[in-house]
MARBA-3410 file (N, C-alpha, C, O; in Angstrom, 1 decimal):
116
10.7,10.4,18.8,10.1,9.1,19.3,9.7,8.3,18.1,9.0,8.8,17.2 ~ 10.0,7.0,18.2,9.5,6.1,17.2,8.8,5.0,18.0,9.2,4.6,19.1 ~ 7.7,4.4,17.4,6.9,3.4,18.0,6.6,2.3,17.0,6.1,2.6,15.9 ~ 6.9,1.1,17.4,6.7,-0.1,16.6,5.7,-1.1,17.2,5.7,-1.2,18.5 ~ 5.0,-1.8,16.4,4.1,-2.9,16.9,3.0,-2.4,17.8,2.5,-3.2,18.6
2.5,-1.2,17.6,1.5,-0.7,18.5,0.2,-0.3,17.7,0.4,0.1,16.5 ~ -0.9,-0.4,18.3,-2.2,0.1,17.6,-2.1,1.6,17.7,-1.3,2.2,18.4 ~ -3.0,2.2,16.9,-3.1,3.7,16.9,-3.4,4.2,18.3,-2.8,5.2,18.8 ~ -4.3,3.5,19.0,-4.7,3.9,20.4,-3.4,3.8,21.3,-3.2,4.7,22.1 ~ -2.7,2.7,21.2,-1.5,2.5,22.0,-0.4,3.6,21.7,0.2,4.1,22.6
-0.3,3.8,20.4,0.7,4.8,20.0,0.4,6.2,20.5,1.2,6.9,21.0 ~ -0.9,6.6,20.5,-1.3,7.9,21.0,-1.1,7.9,22.5,-0.6,9.0,23.0 ~ -1.4,6.9,23.2,-1.1,6.8,24.6,0.3,6.9,25.0,0.7,7.6,25.9 ~ 1.2,6.2,24.3,2.6,6.2,24.5,3.1,7.6,24.3,3.9,8.1,25.1 ~ 2.7,8.3,23.2,3.2,9.7,23.0,2.7,10.6,24.1,3.5,11.5,24.6
1.5,10.5,24.5,0.9,11.4,25.6,1.7,11.1,26.9,2.0,12.1,27.6 ~ 1.9,9.9,27.3,2.7,9.5,28.5,4.1,10.0,28.4,4.7,10.6,29.3 ~ 4.7,9.8,27.2,6.1,10.3,27.1,6.2,11.8,27.2,7.1,12.3,27.9 ~ 5.3,12.5,26.6,5.3,14.0,26.7,5.2,14.4,28.1,5.9,15.3,28.6 ~ 4.2,13.9,28.9,3.9,14.2,30.3,5.1,13.9,31.1,5.5,14.6,32.0
5.7,12.7,30.9,6.8,12.2,31.8,8.0,13.0,31.5,8.7,13.4,32.4 ~ 8.4,13.2,30.2,9.6,13.9,29.9,9.5,15.4,30.4,10.5,15.9,30.8 ~ 8.3,16.0,30.3,8.1,17.3,30.9,8.4,17.3,32.4,9.1,18.2,32.9 ~ 7.8,16.3,33.1,8.0,16.2,34.5,9.4,16.0,34.9,9.8,16.4,36.0 ~ 10.2,15.3,34.1,11.6,15.0,34.4,12.5,16.2,33.9,13.7,16.1,34.1
11.9,17.2,33.3,12.8,18.3,32.8,13.6,17.9,31.5,14.7,18.5,31.3 ~ 13.1,17.0,30.7,13.9,16.5,29.6,13.3,17.0,28.2,13.8,16.5,27.2 ~ 12.4,17.9,28.3,11.8,18.3,27.0,12.7,19.2,26.1,12.5,19.3,24.9 ~ 13.7,19.7,26.7,14.6,20.6,25.9,15.8,19.8,25.4,16.7,20.4,24.8 ~ 15.9,18.5,25.6,17.0,17.7,25.2,16.7,17.3,23.7,16.2,16.2,23.5
17.0,18.1,22.8,16.6,17.9,21.4,17.4,16.7,20.8,16.9,16.1,19.8 ~ 18.5,16.3,21.3,19.2,15.2,20.8,18.6,13.9,21.3,19.0,12.8,20.7 ~ 17.7,13.9,22.2,17.2,12.7,22.8,16.3,11.9,21.8,15.4,12.5,21.2 ~ 16.6,10.6,21.6,15.9,9.8,20.7,15.4,8.5,21.5,16.2,7.9,22.1 ~ 14.1,8.2,21.4,13.6,7.1,22.1,12.8,6.2,21.2,11.9,6.7,20.4
13.1,5.0,21.1,12.4,4.0,20.3,11.6,3.1,21.2,12.1,2.5,22.2 ~ 10.3,3.0,21.0,9.4,2.1,21.7,9.0,0.9,20.8,8.8,1.0,19.6 ~ 9.0,-0.3,21.5,8.4,-1.5,20.8,7.5,-2.2,21.7,7.8,-2.4,22.9 ~ 6.4,-2.6,21.2,5.5,-3.5,22.0,5.8,-4.9,21.6,5.8,-5.3,20.4 ~ 6.0,-5.8,22.6,6.4,-7.2,22.4,5.6,-8.1,23.3,5.2,-7.7,24.4
5.5,-9.3,22.9,5.0,-10.3,23.9,6.1,-10.6,24.9,7.1,-11.3,24.5 ~ 5.9,-10.2,26.1,6.9,-10.4,27.2,6.2,-11.1,28.3,5.2,-10.6,28.8 ~ 6.8,-12.1,28.8,6.3,-12.9,29.9,7.0,-12.5,31.2,6.4,-12.6,32.3 ~ 8.2,-12.1,31.1,9.1,-12.0,32.3,9.1,-10.6,32.9,9.5,-10.4,34.1 ~ 8.6,-9.6,32.2,8.5,-8.2,32.8,7.6,-7.3,32.0,7.1,-7.7,31.0
7.3,-6.2,32.6,6.4,-5.2,32.0,7.1,-4.4,30.9,6.5,-4.0,29.9 ~ 8.4,-4.1,31.2,9.1,-3.3,30.2,10.6,-3.3,30.6,11.0,-3.7,31.7 ~ 11.4,-2.9,29.6,12.8,-2.8,29.9,13.4,-1.8,28.9,12.9,-1.5,27.8 ~ 14.5,-1.1,29.4,15.1,-0.1,28.6,16.6,-0.4,28.4,17.3,-1.0,29.2 ~ 17.1,0.0,27.2,18.5,-0.2,26.9,19.0,1.2,26.4,18.3,1.9,25.7
20.2,1.5,26.9,20.8,2.8,26.4,21.7,2.4,25.2,22.7,1.7,25.4 ~ 21.4,2.9,24.1,22.1,2.7,22.9,23.4,3.5,22.8,24.4,3.1,22.4 ~ 23.2,4.8,23.2,24.3,5.7,23.4,23.8,6.8,24.3,22.6,6.7,24.8 ~ 24.6,7.9,24.6,24.1,8.9,25.6,22.8,9.4,25.3,22.0,9.8,26.2 ~ 22.4,9.6,24.0,21.1,10.3,23.7,20.1,9.4,23.0,19.0,9.9,22.6
20.4,8.1,22.9,19.4,7.2,22.2,19.1,6.0,23.1,20.0,5.3,23.7 ~ 17.8,5.7,23.2,17.3,4.7,24.1,16.3,3.8,23.4,15.5,4.4,22.6 ~ 16.2,2.6,23.8,15.2,1.6,23.2,14.4,1.1,24.4,15.0,0.5,25.3 ~ 13.1,1.2,24.3,12.2,0.7,25.4,11.3,-0.4,24.8,10.6,-0.1,23.9 ~ 11.4,-1.6,25.4,10.5,-2.6,25.0,9.4,-2.7,26.1,9.6,-2.7,27.3
8.1,-2.7,25.6,7.0,-2.7,26.5,6.2,-4.0,26.3,6.1,-4.5,25.1 ~ 5.7,-4.6,27.3,4.8,-5.8,27.2,3.5,-5.4,26.5,2.9,-4.5,26.9 ~ 3.2,-6.2,25.5,1.9,-5.9,24.8,0.7,-6.5,25.6,-0.5,-6.3,25.2 ~ 1.0,-7.3,26.5,-0.1,-8.0,27.3,-0.4,-7.4,28.6,-0.6,-8.1,29.6 ~ -0.3,-6.0,28.7,-0.6,-5.3,29.9,-2.0,-5.5,30.4,-2.9,-5.7,29.5
-2.2,-5.5,31.7,-3.6,-5.8,32.2,-4.5,-4.6,32.3,-5.7,-4.7,32.0 ~ -3.9,-3.5,32.6,-4.7,-2.2,32.8,-3.9,-1.1,32.1,-2.7,-1.1,32.0 ~ -4.7,0.0,31.8,-4.0,1.2,31.3,-3.1,1.8,32.3,-2.0,2.3,32.0 ~ -3.5,1.7,33.6,-2.6,2.2,34.7,-1.3,1.5,34.7,-0.2,2.1,34.8 ~ -1.3,0.1,34.5,0.0,-0.6,34.4,0.8,-0.2,33.2,2.0,0.0,33.3
0.2,0.0,32.1,0.9,0.4,30.8,1.5,1.8,31.0,2.6,2.0,30.7 ~ 0.7,2.7,31.5,1.2,4.1,31.7,2.3,4.1,32.7,3.4,4.8,32.5 ~ 2.2,3.4,33.8,3.2,3.3,34.8,4.5,2.7,34.3,5.6,3.2,34.7 ~ 4.4,1.7,33.5,5.6,1.1,32.9,6.3,2.0,32.0,7.5,2.2,32.0 ~ 5.6,2.7,31.1,6.2,3.7,30.2,6.9,4.8,31.0,8.1,5.1,30.8
6.3,5.3,32.0,6.9,6.4,32.9,8.1,5.8,33.6,9.1,6.5,33.8 ~ 8.0,4.6,34.2,9.1,4.0,34.9,10.3,3.9,34.0,11.4,4.3,34.4 ~ 10.1,3.4,32.8,11.3,3.2,31.9,11.9,4.6,31.5,13.1,4.7,31.4 ~ 11.0,5.5,31.2,11.5,6.9,30.9,12.3,7.5,32.0,13.2,8.3,31.7 ~ 11.9,7.2,33.2,12.6,7.8,34.4,14.1,7.4,34.4,14.9,8.1,34.8
14.3,6.2,33.9,15.7,5.7,33.9,16.6,6.6,33.0,17.8,6.7,33.2 ~ 16.0,7.2,31.9,16.8,8.0,31.1,17.3,9.2,31.9,18.5,9.6,31.8 ~ 16.4,9.9,32.6,16.9,11.0,33.5,17.9,10.6,34.4,18.9,11.3,34.7 ~ 17.8,9.4,35.0,18.8,8.9,36.0,20.1,8.6,35.3,21.1,9.0,35.9 ~ 20.1,8.1,34.1,21.4,7.8,33.4,22.0,9.1,32.9,23.3,9.2,32.9
21.2,10.1,32.6,21.8,11.4,32.2,22.4,12.2,33.4,23.3,13.0,33.2 ~ 21.8,11.9,34.6,22.3,12.6,35.8,22.5,11.5,36.8,21.6,11.2,37.6 ~ 23.7,10.9,36.9,24.0,9.8,37.7,23.8,10.1,39.2,23.8,9.1,40.0 ~ 23.8,11.3,39.6,23.7,11.7,41.0,22.2,11.8,41.4,22.0,12.1,42.6 ~ 21.3,11.5,40.6,19.9,11.7,40.9,19.2,10.5,41.5,18.0,10.6,41.7
19.9,9.4,41.7,19.3,8.3,42.3,20.2,7.4,43.1,21.5,7.6,43.1 ~ 19.7,6.5,43.9,20.5,5.7,44.7,20.4,4.2,44.3,19.3,3.8,43.8 ~ 21.4,3.4,44.4,21.3,2.0,44.0,21.0,1.9,42.6,21.7,2.5,41.7 ~ 20.1,1.0,42.3,19.7,0.7,40.9,18.7,1.7,40.3,18.3,1.7,39.1 ~ 18.1,2.6,41.2,17.2,3.6,40.7,15.8,3.1,40.6,14.9,3.9,40.2
15.5,1.9,40.9,14.2,1.3,40.7,13.1,2.0,41.6,12.0,2.2,41.2 ~ 13.5,2.2,42.9,12.5,2.8,43.8,12.1,4.2,43.3,11.0,4.6,43.4 ~ 13.1,5.0,42.9,12.8,6.3,42.4,12.0,6.3,41.1,11.0,7.1,40.9 ~ 12.3,5.3,40.2,11.5,5.2,39.0,10.1,4.8,39.3,9.1,5.2,38.7 ~ 9.9,3.9,40.3,8.5,3.5,40.7,7.8,4.7,41.3,6.6,4.9,41.0
8.4,5.5,42.1,7.8,6.6,42.7,7.3,7.6,41.7,6.2,8.2,41.7 ~ 8.2,7.9,40.7,7.9,8.9,39.7,6.8,8.4,38.8,5.9,9.1,38.4 ~ 6.8,7.1,38.5,5.8,6.5,37.6,4.4,6.6,38.3,3.4,6.9,37.6 ~ 4.4,6.4,39.6,3.1,6.6,40.3,2.6,8.0,40.2,1.4,8.2,40.1 ~ 3.6,9.0,40.4,3.2,10.4,40.2,2.6,10.6,38.8,1.6,11.3,38.7
3.3,10.1,37.8,2.8,10.3,36.4,1.4,9.8,36.2,0.5,10.4,35.7 ~ 1.1,8.5,36.7,-0.2,7.9,36.6,-1.2,8.8,37.2,-2.3,9.1,36.7 ~ -1.0,9.2,38.5,-1.9,9.9,39.3,-2.2,11.3,38.7,-3.3,11.8,38.6 ~ -1.1,12.0,38.2,-1.3,13.3,37.7,-2.0,13.3,36.3,-2.8,14.1,36.0 ~ -1.7,12.3,35.5,-2.4,12.2,34.2,-3.9,11.8,34.4,-4.7,12.3,33.7
-4.1,11.0,35.5,-5.5,10.7,35.8,-6.3,12.0,36.2,-7.4,12.3,35.8 ~ -5.7,12.7,37.1,-6.3,13.9,37.7,-6.5,15.0,36.6,-7.5,15.8,36.7 ~ -5.6,15.0,35.6,-5.8,16.0,34.5,-6.6,15.5,33.4,-6.7,16.1,32.3 ~ -7.2,14.3,33.6,-8.0,13.7,32.5,-7.3,13.4,31.2,-7.9,13.5,30.1 ~ -6.0,13.1,31.4,-5.2,12.7,30.2,-5.3,11.2,29.9,-4.9,10.8,28.8
-5.7,10.4,30.9,-5.9,9.0,30.6,-7.2,8.6,31.2,-7.6,7.4,31.2
END
């Protein structure tokens, strides 16, 4: 994982959310997996992901998030798309509903475990 344009606090949070999310998605054993995060001024969305190749992904996150819950949920949502793209049978349509549901689980479970 690489992280650009983030404060130390944001970087620590991104790493914690990524670890929790990837574990929940069963992706912690994918040693080839590379994820690049960037915080940017984004007006049109909270985050977006691009697949650079099968094992490399770039995630842009809005730096103007309103709450930690929104930020955590966005990170988890975008990471969920990696699992979907690696296993195309794991979602229906564009996968947004499943990504939203999993992101909600991540936020709630991290809150319950005092990780955020």
